[in-house]
N, C-alpha and C positions, 0 to 999 in steps of 0.2 A: 282542598278537602280534604279531608279521608273516607272513603267507602269500606266497611266494610262487610259481606253476608255470609252468617254463619248457615250451612246446611248441615242435615245429619251425617251428609259422610264428605261433603267436601266446603271449601272455604273459599270465597272471592272476595278480592277487594281490589280496587283501583284509590290512586292519589289523582286528582281531579284538581281542573282550574274553571270555574265558570266564567263564561263571556253572556251573558243574558239569556240567551236560547240554548248556546254550545257551549260544550266543556273539551277542556282538551287534557286528554289523557295523558299522564307522564309517568307514570309508574301502574302496574296490573297485574294480577294472577290469578290462576286456581288452581288449587291442589285439595288434596285428599286430606282428612282430619283423621288423627291419631286421638286426638280430644280437643274441645274448643281452648283449653291453656296452652296447649302446645302450639296451637296453633295462632293464637295472639302473639307468643312471642315469636312465632317464626315470621308475621307480619312486621312485628315491630326491628328486628333484627332485620329483614328486609329496607324497612325505610330509611336504614342509618344509613347517612353519605348522600343521600336523595336531597335533591336541592327543589323546595315545594313546599308551600305553606299546605300544613298538615290540619289546620284548624280550619272550621269543627270537623270533630269526628263524627259520622252515623254509625251504629251497629245495629246490624239487624237479629236477629236470635233463632233457631228454630223451635217448629210450631209446640215440639215436647216442652219447649219451654216460657214460651212468652207466646200470649195467646190475646184474642180480642174476640168482643162483642159488643153488636148492638142491641140496646133494650129500650124499652118504651114504658115512659110512667104518666100518670094523670093527677090532679087533684080537683077537688069542686072547691071553691073561693065560698064562705060564706056572703061577706060582704060584697058582692059581685059588683054594686055602682062605686065603688071606693077604687080610687087608682091606684096600685102599688108603688108602695116607696119603698126607700132601702132597705128599712128593718123589715117589712114584710117580705121583700124577695130575697134577705138573708136565710128567713124561717123557713120560706118557698123551699130553696134549693137545700138547706142541711135537710129537711124532710124527706125531700127526691135521691138526694144524693144516700142516704141511709135505707130507701126503700129499696133503690136499685141497685145495693151491697147485697142485700137484704136475698132481692130477686136471685141475682146471679149466681149467688154461693147457691140455692136453692135449685137451681138448672143445672151448674156443675155436680153436685149431690146425684140429682134425678138419672142424668144423663153417665153417669161414669162411676158410680158409687163412693166418689172422693169425698170427704166428709167436709163440712163448710168450713171449720175452723185449718182445715188445710189447704185452703185456697186466698192468699194472699193479692188483695184488690191494687196495681201500681197506679193508674189516674183513671179519674174518670173526666169523661170531655160533651159539654152540652153541646149537640150537633145542630138543632132545629126545637124553636119554639112553635105554640102553638094555642092562640086563645080564641075559644069558640071558635073554633076549624078557622080561623084568621092566620098564617105563619106571619111572624113579627122577629125582629134580629133582638130585641132585648123585651121582656116582661116590665121593666120598672117604666111605671106612668101611665100603663094600661089599668082599664077597670076588666072585669069579663066572670066568669063564673067555671067554666071548663079550662083549665093549663093541662096541654100534654108537652111530653118533653122525648126528647128522642137524644141519647145517652151511649157515647161510644166509652165500652169498659176495657183496660188492659190489664191481664192479671198471668200470676205466676202460682205455682204449687210451693206452700213455705220450704219444701225439701229442695228445688232448686233454688232460693233466693242464694246460698253460700256460691252458686256456679256463675251466677249473674254478676254479682259480687266480687267475686276474683274477676270475671272478663272486665268491669268496669275501671277495676283496681291497676292493671296490668296496663289498657290505652291512658288512665290518668297520668303516666310518666313524658304526656305527648301532648293531652288537654284532656278538659272534661268530656269525657265521651255521652251522648245521646242514642241512650237503647230506643230504636224503633220500631212500632209493629206498621209490616207492610199497608193493612189499614188507615193506619196514621197517614204514611207516606200517599196512600192512594186519593187522602181527603186531602191534600194539599194539593193534588194534580187537578184533583177535579173543580177546585177553585180557577185552575190556570187554562185549563182542556176543559171545558163545560160537557162532559158526552154521557147520558145515562150508559151503564156497560157492566156487565157482568166480567169478571177477570177471576180467571181459574189458576192459580200458581201451579203448576204441578213438582212439588220435592221429591225427594228418597222416600222419607218412609208417611209423610202427609201432604194432601193437595189441598191448600188454600183456596176457599171461594168468597168473593167480597164485593157485593152492588152496590153500586154507586146510583145515586138519583137526585137531580135538581141539584146539582152540585156537593152532594152531602151523602157519605159512606151511609147506606142504607140497611144493610145484613151483613155477619160476618158468618164463616164456619172452617171448620175444616174437617176432610174423610182420612180414615188411615188408609189409604193407599199411596201406589207413588212408584218413582223409578228401583226400587231396590224390589218390589214384586217382580217388576222384569227382570232384574239380576235373580233372586233366588229361583226363580221358573230354567233360567239358562243352566245354574249351576246342578238342578237337581236334572234336567231333560238331557244336557251334556258332558254330567259328572265332570265337572270344572269347578277349579279353587274362585274365590271371591273376584279375587284382581282380575282374573282372564275372563272371568264372567262380565265384570265392568268394561273390561278392552271389546269383547265382543259386540257390549250391547250398542256400544258406539260406533264400533263399526258398521254395526246391521242399520243404525240409523242413518248413516250418512251415504249408506248403500252398498260398501265396500265390504259383501259378506257371498259365498258363493250361493250358485242358486240353489243346491243340495242342503245346503244348512237354513238355507233363508226359509226353503219350504218344511225342514223339520219344527222350525221356530213360530212359523208368522200365526199358524190357529191357536197354538197357545197363545202368545201375544193379543192376538185380536180377543179372546176371552177374559184378557186380564181387563185389556183396554174399555171391555164394554162393563166390565164388572165396578171397574172406576168409575163411568160416566154414568152409570144407576145411579150410585152412591152420591153422586152430582147432583142427581136430578133428585135425590130423595130428601138430599137437603135443602136444596131451591124450594121444595114442597112448604117447608115450614116457615117460609117467610112470610111477614106481613105488607109487603108490598106486590104492586103488579111489576112483572119482569120485563126489564129493558130487553131489544130483540139483539143488540154487538154485545158478543162473546168473542172476547179475548185469553188465548191461549197463551201460556208460555210455560219457563221452568224448565226440567232437565227431561223429565221425560214429555214433554212436548213434543219432541224431536223426532219419536216412532211414529211410522206411518198409521201405524195400527190405531192410534188415538186419535190421529183427524177423520180417518174411516169411523171411527165409534161415536164421536162428536158431530160429522154429517151426516149420521141417522136419523131413523124418527124416533130418537133419545128422548127431544123434550116436550112430546106431545100429550097436551092434558096438561101442562104448565101453564100459568098466567102469564102466556106474553103478550106486548102487545100488538106485533105481529109474526111472523116466521124468524127467527134465530138465524142472526150470520154468525158465522164461524171466522176468524181472523188471528193469526197468530202474530204475538206483539213482542218487538225486538229493540234493545238499546237506541236504536238509531231512529226506532218512530218514536221515541221519548225526547232526545235531542238530538242536536247537531252536532256530530261526533267521528275524530277518526282515529278508530284503532282495528285489531285484527277481528274481535268479538264484537264488534258494534250488530253482526246480523245472527248472533248466538245465544237462543233464547235463556240460557243458563242464565247470563248476563241482565237479565232484564229486572228481575227482582233488586238487584244493586241499583243501577241506576233510576229508580226508582225514590231513595231514599235522598236525594237533594230538594225532592217535593216536600219533604215533612215539616210543616211550620213550627 
């Protein structure tokens, strides 16, 4: 299978073969992005002549293009004693999906000012049914008054759909690609690795926050902070060009930075990391679930030492955690048994979640 993770500034890809819980990595790479279209063409060029099965193709897009939310809706049935038949179930779901679409568009408009008609909902998936407080796998055949559902929505802005369609068209030359949001992959991952946790994916322009509970995704959000903020700080502080600043950031994260330069930027880096952590906490305050204590960090910016320092402090005080949060770094080798040079690089972690997509 071919895995492709488009970020805001880099593209990660891997051609892999799955053996139960192991992956054989046959080809892989990480490259800077000029444009999504250029990156897609470059990957396809790299795949020419490579021996390996490229089906299925899983593609992950940046948070600027492909977003997700978990919504909660409910209804009251008038004839509570009657068991729900197929016709009533269809009517109930049509109503719930209509309300979910309306609620999501209203949320997006309230939070960002984007008009409802500019939001295109791509997928709606029911994660959980509850009837009169009891969880059920399916509502068919059950009586009851209060029906509550938990629904995952995946959406994009209408203006971005031509870009998404362009990417799909390019990869269609080898297979019909599946566009996957990280939350969808985590939904599948949670079925095979049951653990309530908060997953924090630190990309370049955005940081995604996803909470799982009882084998289901319970919360999805993103905040507009990430690796790019650290790059911009280096550009301004050290008067560097963008590419040089990116290289300096990588060297800083790996410890390959002179002491004077480290001292010159570490306070600024810590301030950015603490601001990112505060935004994550602000996001988590809007959850409707009690928070699991396991917190996993990964993605490009997670390699910076100031990130660990910011999240290991008292930043989570006052949030509804079960117990004191435990911070860990999630690496590709934690997801699969695999051998390749990037297995300990958290930049590749989102890429290796993709095979878990249902």
